SERO-4910 file (N, C-alpha, C, O; in steps of 0.05 Angstrom, whole numbers):
BEGIN
 pado doro    nc1    nc2    nc3   cac1   cac2   cac3    cc1    cc2    cc3    oc1    oc2    oc3
  Gln    A     17    -24      0      0      0      0     18     25      0     37     27     16
  Arg    A     12     44    -18     29     67    -21     25     87      2      5     87     16
  Glu    A     46    103      6     44    124     26     23    145     18     21    151     -6
  Pro    A      8    155     36    -10    177     29      6    201     19     27    207     30
  Arg    A     -4    214     -2     11    235    -15     -2    262    -11    -26    265    -13
  Val    A     15    282     -4      6    310      0     19    328    -20     44    328    -23
  Leu    A      3    344    -34     14    364    -52     12    391    -39    -10    400    -31
  Ile    A     34    406    -36     35    432    -23     39    453    -44     58    452    -60
  Val    A     22    473    -44     24    495    -63     27    521    -47      8    531    -34
  Asp    A     52    532    -47     58    556    -32     83    568    -44    101    554    -52
  Asp    A     83    595    -47    106    608    -60    129    613    -41    150    623    -49
  Asp    A    126    607    -15    147    610      5    162    583      7    152    564     18
  Gln    A    187    582     -4    201    557     -5    209    547     23    210    523     28
  Asp    A    213    565     42    220    557     69    196    543     82    199    523     96
  Val    A    172    555     78    148    543     89    143    515     77    137    496     92
  Val    A    146    513     51    143    487     37    162    467     48    154    444     53
  Ala    A    187    474     52    207    456     63    200    447     91    203    424     99
  Gln    A    189    466    107    181    460    134    158    440    135    159    419    148
  Tyr    A    137    446    119    114    427    118    123    400    108    115    379    120
  Ser    A    139    399     87    148    374     76    163    357     95    159    333     97
  Gly    A    181    370    110    197    356    130    180    342    151    184    319    158
  His    A    161    357    162    143    346    183    126    323    172    123    302    185
  Leu    A    116    327    148     98    307    136    113    281    129    104    259    134
  Arg    A    137    285    117    153    261    110    161    245    135    162    221    134
  Ala    A    167    259    156    175    246    181    152    229    192    156    210    207
  Ala    A    127    238    185    103    223    195     93    202    176     73    190    180
  Gly    A    108    198    154    101    176    135     86    185    111     75    168     96
  Phe    A     84    211    105     71    221     81     91    225     59    114    233     65
  Ala    A     83    220     35     99    229     12     90    257      5     67    263      6
  Thr    A    109    275     -3    102    303     -9    113    311    -36    133    302    -45
  Asp    A     98    330    -48    106    343    -73    100    372    -70     83    380    -54
  Gln    A    114    389    -85    112    418    -82    108    432   -108    118    424   -129
  Leu    A     92    454   -106     90    473   -128     92    501   -115     82    505    -92
  Phe    A    104    520   -129    108    546   -118     89    566   -131     90    590   -125
  Ser    A     71    556   -148     49    572   -159     28    553   -168     32    529   -168
  Ala    A      5    564   -175    -18    546   -184    -18    542   -214    -37    531   -225
  Asp    A      3    552   -228      2    551   -257     -1    523   -269    -17    519   -287
  Asp    A     13    504   -257     12    476   -268     -3    457   -249      2    433   -249
  Leu    A    -21    468   -233    -33    452   -212    -50    429   -224    -47    407   -214
  Val    A    -67    435   -243    -84    414   -254    -68    391   -266    -74    368   -261
  Ala    A    -47    398   -281    -30    377   -292    -17    360   -270    -14    336   -273
  Lys    A     -9    374   -248      4    360   -226    -16    342   -212     -9    319   -204
  Leu    A    -40    351   -209    -61    334   -196    -66    310   -213    -69    288   -202
  Asp    A    -67    313   -239    -71    290   -257    -48    270   -255    -52    246   -257
  Glu    A    -24    281   -252     -1    263   -251      2    248   -225      8    225   -224
  Leu    A     -4    262   -202      3    251   -176    -21    239   -161    -17    220   -145
  His    A    -46    248   -167    -69    239   -152    -64    240   -122    -66    220   -109
  Pro    A    -59    264   -112    -53    266    -83    -77    260    -66   -100    261    -75
  Asp    A    -72    254    -41    -93    248    -21   -102    273     -7   -124    274      3
  Val    A    -84    293     -5    -91    319      8    -76    340     -8    -53    337    -16
  Leu    A    -90    363    -12    -78    387    -24    -77    409     -4    -98    416      8
  Ile    A    -53    421      0    -50    444     18    -46    469      0    -27    470    -15
  Leu    A    -64    488      3    -64    512    -14    -60    537      4    -75    542     22
  Asp    A    -39    553     -2    -36    579     11    -56    598     -1    -62    597    -25
  Val    A    -66    616     15    -85    636      5    -72    655    -15    -83    660    -36
  His    A    -48    664     -9    -34    684    -26    -14    669    -44      8    662    -36
  Leu    A    -22    666    -69     -5    654    -90      0    674   -112    -15    693   -115
  Pro    A     22    670   -127     27    689   -149      4    690   -169     -5    670   -180
  Arg    A     -7    714   -173    -27    719   -194    -54    709   -188    -73    713   -204
  Val    A    -58    694   -166    -84    683   -161    -87    677   -131    -68    674   -117
  Ser    A   -112    677   -121   -118    670    -93   -122    640    -91   -135    628   -108
  Gly    A   -111    629    -69   -116    601    -64   -145    594    -61   -154    572    -68
  Ile    A   -161    613    -51   -190    609    -49   -203    607    -76   -220    590    -81
  Asp    A   -194    623    -95   -205    621   -123   -196    595   -136   -212    583   -151
  Val    A   -172    586   -130   -163    560   -141   -180    538   -129   -188    519   -144
  Cys    A   -186    539   -104   -203    519    -91   -231    518   -104   -241    497   -109
  Arg    A   -242    542   -108   -269    543   -121   -268    531   -149   -287    517   -156
  Ala    A   -248    537   -164   -246    526   -191   -244    496   -191   -256    482   -207
  Leu    A   -228    485   -172   -226    456   -170   -252    443   -163   -259    422   -173
  Arg    A   -267    455   -145   -292    444   -136   -313    445   -158   -333    430   -157
  Asn    A   -310    461   -178   -328    463   -201   -324    439   -220   -340    436   -239
  Ser    A   -303    424   -215   -298    400   -232   -305    375   -216   -298    372   -193
  Asp    A   -320    356   -229   -328    332   -216   -303    315   -207   -305    300   -188
  Arg    A   -281    319   -221   -257    303   -216   -246    308   -188   -233    291   -177
  Trp    A   -250    332   -178   -237    340   -153   -257    345   -130   -251    359   -111
  Gln    A   -281    333   -133   -301    337   -112   -293    325    -85   -299    336    -64
  Leu    A   -279    303    -86   -272    289    -61   -245    297    -50   -239    290    -27
  Leu    A   -229    310    -66   -201    317    -57   -202    335    -32   -213    357    -34
  Pro    A   -190    327    -10   -188    344     13   -170    368      7   -147    365     -1
  Ile    A   -180    392     12   -165    417      7   -162    433     32   -182    441     44
  Leu    A   -137    436     42   -132    453     65   -123    480     56   -102    483     43
  Ile    A   -137    500     64   -130    528     58   -113    538     82   -121    537    105
  Val    A    -89    549     76    -71    560     96    -70    590     93    -65    600     71
  Thr    A    -74    604    115    -74    634    113    -63    646    139    -67    636    161
  Ala    A    -49    668    135    -40    684    158    -62    702    169    -60    712    191
  Gln    A    -83    706    153   -105    723    161   -129    705    168   -147    701    151
  Leu    A   -130    695    192   -151    676    200   -175    691    211   -184    684    233
  Asp    A   -184    712    197   -208    726    206   -233    712    196   -231    694    180
  Glu    A   -255    720    207   -281    707    201   -287    709    171   -297    689    160
  Ser    A   -282    731    159   -289    735    130   -272    716    113   -283    703     94
  Thr    A   -247    713    119   -230    695    103   -238    666    106   -239    651     87
  Arg    A   -244    659    131   -253    631    136   -279    625    121   -282    604    109
  Leu    A   -298    644    122   -323    640    108   -320    637     78   -331    620     65
  Arg    A   -303    655     66   -298    654     37   -285    627     30   -291    615      9
  Ala    A   -267    617     47   -253    592     41   -273    568     42   -272    551     24
  Phe    A   -289    568     62   -308    546     65   -329    547     43   -337    526     32
  Arg    A   -338    571     36   -357    573     14   -345    565    -13   -360    557    -31
  Ala    A   -319    568    -15   -305    559    -40   -301    529    -41   -293    518    -62
  Gly    A   -307    515    -19   -305    486    -19   -281    475     -3   -275    452     -5
  Ala    A   -268    492     13   -246    482     29   -255    462     49   -276    464     61
  Ser    A   -238    441     53   -244    421     73   -237    430    101   -249    422    121
  Asp    A   -217    448    102   -208    458    128   -193    484    123   -182    488    101
  Val    A   -192    501    143   -177    526    141   -158    527    165   -167    524    188
  Val    A   -132    532    160   -112    531    180    -97    558    181    -91    569    160
  Gly    A    -93    568    205    -79    593    208    -49    590    210    -39    571    222
  Lys    A    -34    609    199     -5    610    201      3    625    226    -11    644    234
  Pro    A     25    618    239     42    594    234     28    569    245     13    571    264
  Ile    A     35    547    233     22    521    240     41    505    258     64    501    250
  Leu    A     32    497    280     48    478    297     50    451    282     31    442    270
  Pro    A     73    439    283     76    413    270     55    393    277     44    378    260
  Glu    A     48    391    303     28    372    312      0    379    300    -15    360    293
  Glu    A     -6    404    297    -32    412    286    -32    405    256    -52    395    246
  Leu    A    -10    411    242     -9    404    213    -14    375    209    -30    367    192
  Leu    A      0    358    224     -2    329    221    -30    319    228    -41    302    215
  Ala    A    -42    331    249    -69    323    257    -90    330    236   -107    314    229
  Arg    A    -88    354    225   -108    363    205   -105    348    179   -125    340    167
  Val    A    -80    344    170    -76    329    146    -84    300    150    -96    288    132
  Gly    A    -78    289    173    -85    261    179   -115    256    179   -124    236    169
  Val    A   -130    274    190   -159    272    191   -170    272    162   -188    256    156
  Gln    A   -160    291    146   -170    293    118   -163    268    102   -179    258     86
  Glu    A   -139    258    105   -130    234     90   -147    210     98   -155    194     81
  Glu    A   -152    207    124   -168    184    133   -197    186    123   -208    166    115
  Arg    A   -208    210    123   -235    214    113   -237    207     83   -256    194     74
  Leu    A   -217    215     68   -216    208     39   -214    178     35   -227    167     18
  Arg    A   -197    166     51   -193    137     48   -219    122     54   -226    103     39
  Leu    A   -234    131     74   -260    118     80   -280    123     58   -295    105     51
  Leu    A   -280    147     47   -299    153     25   -292    137      0   -310    126    -13
  Arg    A   -267    134     -6   -259    118    -29   -266     89    -25   -276     75    -43
  Asp    A   -261     79     -1   -267     51      5   -297     46      3   -305     25     -7
  Arg    A   -313     65     12   -342     61     10   -351     62    -19   -369     48    -26
  Ala    A   -339     80    -34   -347     82    -63   -337     59    -79   -350     52    -99
  Asp    A   -315     46    -71   -303     24    -87   -311     -3    -78   -304    -23    -90
  Arg    A   -326     -5    -56   -332    -31    -44   -362    -37    -45   -378    -20    -38
  Asp    A   -369    -61    -53   -396    -70    -53   -406    -74    -25   -394    -89     -9
  Gly    A   -429    -62    -18   -439    -64      9   -448    -91     18   -448    -98     41
  Leu    A   -456   -108     -2   -466   -134      5   -444   -156      7   -443   -170     27
  Ser    A   -428   -158    -13   -407   -178    -14   -381   -170      0   -365   -186      9
  Gly    A   -378   -143      3   -353   -133     15   -329   -133     -4   -307   -127      4
  Leu    A   -334   -139    -29   -313   -140    -49   -312   -114    -65   -330    -97    -64
  Met    A   -290   -111    -80   -287    -87    -98   -310    -87   -118   -320   -108   -127
  Leu    A   -318    -63   -126   -336    -59   -148   -321    -58   -174   -296    -57   -174
  Arg    A   -335    -59   -196   -322    -61   -222   -302    -39   -228   -280    -45   -237
  Arg    A   -309    -14   -222   -291      8   -228   -264      5   -214   -243      8   -227
  Ala    A   -265      0   -188   -240     -3   -173   -225    -28   -182   -200    -28   -184
  Phe    A   -239    -49   -189   -226    -74   -198   -212    -69   -224   -189    -78   -228
  Val    A   -224    -55   -243   -212    -50   -269   -186    -36   -266   -166    -43   -279
  Glu    A   -184    -16   -248   -159     -2   -244   -138    -20   -232   -115    -20   -241
  Ser    A   -145    -37   -213   -126    -55   -200   -118    -76   -220    -94    -84   -221
  Phe    A   -136    -86   -237   -130   -107   -256   -110    -97   -277    -91   -111   -284
  Arg    A   -114    -72   -286    -96    -61   -306    -67    -58   -294    -48    -64   -308
  Arg    A    -65    -50   -269    -39    -48   -257    -26    -76   -254     -2    -79   -259
  Ala    A    -42    -95   -246    -31   -122   -243    -22   -134   -270     -1   -147   -272
  Leu    A    -38   -129   -290    -32   -140   -317     -6   -126   -328     10   -139   -340
  Ser    A     -4   -100   -323     20    -86   -331     45    -97   -317     66   -100   -330
  Gly    A     42   -102   -291     65   -113   -276     73   -140   -286     97   -146   -288
  Cys    A     54   -158   -292     60   -185   -302     72   -183   -329     90   -199   -336
  Ser    A     63   -165   -346     75   -161   -373    104   -152   -370    121   -162   -385
  Arg    A    109   -133   -352    135   -122   -349    155   -143   -338    178   -145   -347
  Asp    A    145   -159   -319    162   -179   -306    161   -206   -320    174   -225   -311
  Gln    A    146   -208   -342    144   -233   -357    134   -256   -340    145   -278   -339
  Lys    A    113   -250   -325    100   -270   -308     72   -276   -318     60   -259   -331
  Pro    A     61   -299   -311     34   -305   -320     13   -291   -302     20   -279   -282
  Leu    A    -11   -292   -311    -34   -281   -295    -58   -297   -303    -62   -304   -327
  Ser    A    -75   -304   -285    -99   -319   -291   -124   -306   -279   -122   -292   -259
  Leu    A   -147   -311   -292   -172   -297   -284   -194   -318   -283   -195   -336   -301
  Val    A   -211   -316   -263   -235   -333   -261   -259   -316   -260   -261   -298   -243
  Leu    A   -278   -321   -278   -304   -306   -278   -325   -326   -267   -329   -347   -278
  Phe    A   -340   -318   -246   -360   -335   -233   -388   -325   -239   -392   -301   -241
  Asp    A   -407   -343   -241   -435   -336   -243   -451   -355   -225   -450   -379   -230
  Leu    A   -465   -345   -205   -480   -362   -187   -503   -375   -203   -518   -362   -218
  Asp    A   -505   -401   -200   -525   -417   -216   -553   -411   -207   -560   -411   -183
  His    A   -571   -407   -227   -600   -404   -223   -606   -383   -201   -623   -388   -183
  Phe    A   -592   -361   -202   -595   -342   -180   -623   -329   -179   -634   -324   -158
  Lys    A   -635   -324   -203   -662   -313   -203   -682   -333   -191   -700   -325   -177
  Lys    A   -677   -359   -196   -695   -379   -184   -691   -380   -153   -711   -384   -139
  Ile    A   -667   -375   -144   -662   -374   -115   -679   -351   -103   -692   -355    -82
  Asn    A   -677   -328   -115   -693   -305   -106   -723   -310   -107   -737   -304    -88
  Asp    A   -732   -321   -129   -761   -326   -132   -771   -348   -114   -794   -346   -104
  Thr    A   -755   -368   -109   -764   -392    -94   -760   -388    -64   -778   -394    -48
  His    A   -737   -377    -56   -729   -376    -28   -731   -348    -16   -728   -344      8
  Gly    A   -734   -328    -33   -737   -300    -24   -711   -284    -28   -689   -295    -29
  His    A   -715   -258    -32   -692   -241    -38   -672   -239    -15   -648   -236    -19
  Leu    A   -682   -241     10   -663   -240     32   -645   -265     32   -622   -264     39
  Ala    A   -657   -288     24   -640   -312     21   -620   -309     -1   -597   -317      2
  Gly    A   -628   -296    -23   -610   -290    -44   -587   -272    -35   -564   -277    -43
  Asp    A   -594   -253    -19   -573   -235     -8   -553   -251      9   -529   -245      9
  Arg    A   -563   -270     24   -546   -286     41   -526   -303     24   -504   -308     33
  Val    A   -535   -311      1   -517   -326    -17   -495   -308    -27   -471   -315    -27
  Ile    A   -502   -283    -34   -482   -263    -43   -462   -258    -21   -438   -257    -25
  Val    A   -472   -253      3   -455   -248     26   -436   -271     31   -412   -267     36
  Ala    A   -446   -295     30   -430   -319     36   -408   -323     15   -385   -329     22
  Phe    A   -415   -319    -10   -395   -322    -31   -374   -300    -29   -350   -306    -33
  Gly    A   -382   -276    -23   -363   -254    -20   -344   -260      3   -321   -254      1
  Glu    A   -355   -270     25   -338   -277     48   -319   -299     42   -295   -298     50
  Leu    A   -328   -318     26   -310   -340     18   -286   -330      2   -264   -339      6
  Leu    A   -292   -311    -16   -271   -300    -33   -252   -282    -16   -228   -281    -20
  Arg    A   -264   -268      3   -248   -249     19   -228   -264     38   -206   -254     42
  Arg    A   -237   -286     49   -220   -299     69   -201   -320     58   -188   -335     72
  Arg    A   -201   -322     32   -183   -340     18   -162   -324      3   -165   -300     -2
  Phe    A   -140   -337     -5   -121   -326    -23   -102   -306    -11   -102   -300     13
  Arg    A    -85   -295    -29    -64   -276    -20    -74   -248    -22    -94   -242    -34
  Ile    A    -59   -230     -9    -66   -201     -9    -66   -191    -38    -83   -174    -45
  Glu    A    -47   -200    -54    -45   -189    -81    -66   -200   -101    -68   -189   -123
  Asp    A    -80   -221    -93   -101   -231   -110   -125   -212   -110   -133   -202    -89
  Leu    A   -137   -208   -133   -158   -188   -136   -185   -202   -136   -189   -221   -151
  Arg    A   -204   -191   -120   -231   -203   -119   -251   -181   -122   -249   -160   -109
  Ala    A   -272   -185   -138   -291   -164   -142   -319   -176   -149   -321   -198   -158
  Arg    A   -339   -160   -143   -366   -166   -152   -368   -152   -180   -369   -128   -182
  Trp    A   -370   -169   -200   -370   -158   -228   -396   -146   -235   -398   -128   -252
  Gly    A   -418   -156   -222   -444   -145   -227   -465   -166   -222   -463   -188   -231
  Gly    A   -487   -159   -207   -508   -178   -202   -498   -202   -187   -487   -200   -165
  Glu    A   -501   -226   -200   -491   -251   -188   -465   -260   -200   -457   -283   -197
  Glu    A   -450   -241   -213   -424   -247   -225   -402   -237   -208   -403   -215   -197
  Phe    A   -380   -252   -206   -357   -245   -191   -332   -251   -207   -333   -266   -226
  Val    A   -310   -239   -200   -285   -243   -214   -262   -245   -195   -261   -231   -174
  Leu    A   -243   -262   -201   -219   -267   -184   -195   -268   -202   -195   -282   -222
  Val    A   -174   -254   -195   -149   -253   -211   -126   -261   -194   -123   -252   -171
  Phe    A   -108   -278   -206    -84   -288   -193    -60   -277   -208    -51   -290   -227
  Pro    A    -48   -254   -200    -23   -245   -213     -1   -265   -206      3   -273   -183
  Gly    A     14   -272   -227     37   -290   -223     30   -319   -224     48   -336   -221
  Gln    A      4   -326   -228     -4   -354   -228    -17   -361   -255    -31   -345   -266
  Gly    A    -12   -385   -265    -23   -394   -291    -50   -406   -289    -62   -407   -267
  Val    A    -61   -415   -312    -89   -425   -314    -92   -451   -298   -114   -456   -288
  Glu    A    -72   -468   -297    -75   -493   -282    -81   -487   -253    -99   -499   -241
  Phe    A    -66   -468   -241    -71   -460   -213    -99   -449   -210   -114   -456   -192
  Ala    A   -107   -431   -228   -134   -419   -226   -156   -439   -229   -176   -438   -215
  His    A   -152   -458   -247   -172   -478   -253   -177   -496   -228   -200   -499   -220
  Arg    A   -156   -507   -217   -160   -525   -194   -169   -509   -169   -183   -520   -152
  Thr    A   -161   -484   -167   -170   -468   -144   -200   -462   -146   -214   -463   -126
  Ala    A   -209   -456   -171   -238   -451   -175   -254   -477   -169   -276   -475   -158
  Arg    A   -243   -500   -177   -257   -525   -171   -258   -530   -141   -278   -540   -131
  Arg    A   -236   -524   -128   -235   -527    -99   -255   -509    -86   -269   -516    -66
  Leu    A   -258   -484    -96   -276   -465    -85   -305   -474    -90   -322   -471    -72
  Leu    A   -310   -486   -113   -337   -496   -119   -345   -518    -99   -367   -519    -90
  Ala    A   -326   -536    -94   -331   -558    -75   -338   -547    -47   -357   -556    -34
  Glu    A   -323   -526    -39   -329   -515    -12   -355   -499    -11   -370   -501      8
  Phe    A   -360   -484    -32   -385   -468    -33   -409   -486    -34   -429   -480    -21
  Ala    A   -408   -507    -50   -431   -525    -53   -438   -539    -27   -460   -549    -24
  Glu    A   -420   -540     -8   -426   -553     18   -440   -535     38   -450   -544     58
  Gln    A   -441   -509     32   -454   -490     50   -484   -493     48   -495   -499     27
  Gln    A   -497   -490     70   -526   -492     72   -538   -465     78   -528   -451     96
  Phe    A   -559   -457     64   -571   -430     67   -600   -434     77   -613   -454     71
  Thr    A   -610   -414     92   -637   -414    102   -655   -396     85   -649   -373     81
  Ala    A   -677   -407     76   -696   -392     60   -714   -376     79   -713   -379    103
  Glu    A   -730   -358     67   -747   -340     83   -769   -356     97   -779   -347    118
  Asp    A   -776   -379     86   -797   -395     99   -786   -415    119   -800   -431    130
  Gly    A   -759   -413    124   -747   -430    144   -734   -455    133   -719   -469    147
  Gly    A   -740   -461    108   -727   -485     95   -698   -479     89   -688   -457     93
  Thr    A   -684   -500     80   -656   -497     73   -651   -504     44   -667   -519     32
  Phe    A   -629   -494     33   -622   -500      5   -592   -496      2   -579   -485     20
  Arg    A   -581   -505    -20   -553   -502    -26   -551   -487    -53   -570   -485    -68
  Ala    A   -527   -476    -58   -522   -461    -83   -496   -470    -95   -478   -480    -81
  Thr    A   -494   -466   -121   -469   -472   -136   -463   -449   -154   -478   -430   -156
  Phe    A   -440   -451   -168   -434   -431   -189   -422   -445   -213   -413   -468   -212
  Thr    A   -421   -430   -235   -406   -439   -259   -384   -418   -263   -388   -394   -259
  Ala    A   -360   -428   -271   -337   -410   -274   -323   -415   -300   -322   -437   -310
  Gly    A   -312   -393   -311   -295   -394   -334   -267   -383   -328   -265   -363   -314
  Val    A   -247   -397   -337   -219   -390   -331   -205   -380   -357   -208   -392   -378
  Ala    A   -188   -360   -354   -172   -350   -376   -145   -342   -365   -142   -335   -341
  Gly    A   -124   -344   -382    -97   -337   -372    -81   -320   -392    -83   -323   -416
  Tyr    A    -66   -302   -380    -47   -285   -395    -20   -300   -397    -11   -310   -377
  Pro    A     -8   -302   -421    -15   -288   -446    -30   -306   -466    -38   -296   -487
  Asp    A    -34   -332   -460    -44   -350   -480    -73   -343   -489    -79   -345   -513
  Asp    A    -90   -334   -470   -117   -328   -477   -122   -298   -484   -144   -291   -490
  Gly    A   -101   -282   -482   -104   -254   -488    -83   -238   -473    -73   -246   -453
  Ile    A    -77   -214   -484    -57   -197   -471    -70   -171   -460    -55   -154   -449
  Ser    A    -96   -168   -463   -109   -145   -453   -131   -153   -433   -140   -176   -434
  Met    A   -140   -135   -417   -161   -141   -397   -186   -150   -412   -199   -169   -404
  Ser    A   -194   -135   -432   -219   -141   -446   -218   -169   -459   -238   -183   -460
  Ala    A   -195   -176   -471   -192   -202   -484   -194   -224   -463   -206   -245   -469
  Leu    A   -182   -221   -440   -182   -241   -419   -210   -245   -408   -220   -267   -403
  Ile    A   -224   -223   -403   -252   -224   -393   -269   -238   -414   -286   -255   -407
  Arg    A   -266   -231   -439   -282   -243   -460   -277   -273   -462   -296   -288   -465
  Arg    A   -252   -281   -460   -246   -310   -461   -257   -325   -437   -268   -347   -440
  Ala    A   -254   -313   -414   -265   -326   -390   -296   -328   -392   -308   -348   -384
  Asp    A   -308   -308   -403   -337   -308   -407   -346   -330   -426   -366   -343   -422
  Glu    A   -330   -334   -447   -336   -356   -466   -335   -383   -452   -353   -400   -456
  His    A   -315   -387   -435   -313   -412   -421   -336   -415   -401   -346   -437   -397
  Leu    A   -344   -393   -388   -365   -394   -369   -391   -403   -382   -406   -420   -372
  Tyr    A   -397   -391   -406   -422   -399   -419   -421   -427   -431   -441   -440   -434
  Ala    A   -397   -436   -437   -394   -465   -444   -401   -482   -421   -413   -503   -424
  Gly    A   -393   -474   -397   -400   -488   -373   -430   -488   -367   -441   -508   -358
  Lys    A   -443   -466   -373   -472   -465   -370   -486   -484   -389   -505   -498   -382
  Arg    A   -476   -485   -414   -488   -503   -434   -483   -532   -426   -499   -550   -433
  Ala    A   -462   -537   -411   -455   -564   -403   -471   -573   -378   -468   -596   -369
  Gly    A   -487   -555   -367   -504   -562   -344   -498   -548   -319   -510   -554   -298
  Arg    A   -480   -527   -319   -474   -511   -296   -459   -528   -275   -453   -551   -279
  Asn    A   -453   -515   -252   -439   -528   -229   -413   -540   -238   -407   -563   -233
  Thr    A   -397   -523   -253   -372   -533   -264   -353   -510   -269   -361   -487   -268
  Val    A   -328   -517   -274   -307   -498   -281   -296   -505   -309   -289   -528   -313
  Gln    A   -296   -486   -327   -287   -490   -354   -263   -472   -361   -262   -449   -352
  Gly    A   -244   -483   -377   -222   -467   -385   -205   -482   -406   -211   -505   -411
  Ser    A   -185   -468   -417   -168   -481   -437   -147   -498   -423   -123   -491   -423
  Ile    A   -156   -520   -412   -138   -537   -396   -150   -565   -396   -174   -569   -393
  Ser    A   -133   -585   -397   -143   -613   -396   -149   -620   -367   -135   -610   -349
  Pro    A   -169   -637   -362   -176   -644   -334   -153   -656   -319   -151   -652   -294
  Ala    A   -135   -670   -332   -113   -683   -318    -94   -663   -306    -79   -668   -287
  Arg    A    -93   -638   -317    -75   -617   -307    -88   -601   -286    -75   -583   -275
  Ala    A   -113   -606   -279   -127   -590   -259   -131   -606   -233   -153   -606   -222
  Thr    A   -111   -620   -224   -113   -636   -200   -109   -619   -175   -101   -596   -177
  Tyr    A   -116   -631   -153   -114   -616   -127    -86   -620   -115    -84   -631    -93
  Asp    A    -65   -610   -128    -39   -613   -116    -29   -588   -103     -7   -587    -93
  Ser    A    -45   -568   -102    -38   -544    -87    -63   -528    -81    -84   -532    -93
  Tyr    A    -60   -509    -62    -83   -492    -55    -71   -466    -46    -51   -465    -32
  Pro    A    -84   -443    -52    -72   -417    -46    -70   -413    -16    -88   -420      0
  Ala    A    -48   -401     -8    -44   -395     20    -63   -374     30    -71   -357     14
  Gly    A    -70   -376     55    -88   -355     66   -103   -366     90   -101   -390     95
  Pro    A   -117   -349    104   -132   -357    128   -155   -375    120   -163   -376     97
  Gly    A   -166   -389    140   -190   -405    135   -184   -434    139   -160   -442    142
  Pro    A   -205   -451    139   -201   -479    143   -188   -493    119   -186   -481     97
  Gly    A   -177   -517    123   -164   -532    102   -184   -541     81   -208   -538     84
  Pro    A   -174   -553     59   -191   -562     37   -211   -583     46   -205   -600     62
  Thr    A   -235   -582     34   -254   -604     37   -252   -621     12   -238   -614     -7
  Lys    A   -265   -644     12   -262   -663    -10   -275   -651    -35   -293   -634    -34
  Glu    A   -265   -660    -57   -274   -650    -83   -303   -658    -88   -311   -680    -82
  Leu    A   -319   -639   -100   -346   -645   -108   -346   -663   -132   -334   -656   -153
  Arg    A   -359   -685   -131   -360   -704   -154   -384   -699   -171   -388   -713   -191
***
């Protein structure tokens, strides 16, 4: 996980050096600008977690810069700290009306600087996590997953390592909702999300792709590994018992398609498309199965991904 990044915009180089020193000592990465001329380009390049803006900048007011940023959807969530030596009521009101997240008076005590920046960074992290995370399954949503997948694919391409992807679709999910109730269907989503969350490595990517579809990516692992892992997951998931709204019980299964980089494609869209083709081949074959470009003899249970949770259960026949 990267260090939280702070961009400081102030024309006083001594002040910038002072802020940067305190922030870096506390574990923040810092970048500096001495005017607002190239601010938008710098924001696009760095994607900082907090922006510190001095009120008095060359040729422009930091408050006006803040207002301009807030007029763009791209910077609505960015925490902006306005720093000013004139901490009068009028200046504070103008700053907050322009969209400032906080207003700080000069000179700033190091402890106050770190506390105010820390609060804003934590708030942004929580907002991002809420926006990127599915409330039911607890997994990443598609937008966040796509960004993470592209980074992982780029890294595997650079390091000449394999990557594999599994696309899951819960079997007969509409029938589960219609027969056992939507709350029971939600419990199936929650259980499958929990199963994916408590398995595997930190670097493995897990997401709710949409509706009853999920996706799992193994950077550095080939299709054989993904295939047998998906079959192992199917065996474990099929053993879970769910309670319907009428008090009865039922079980659920999924169908999965596996694809691997680079044999099945070198782009995210190509890999997703190939996995989707295998998934639908599995549906045509009767569901409750894992399909991929791999012979059954190569998909044996000779390994299982490291991670918390109970040991393997027997294979579903």
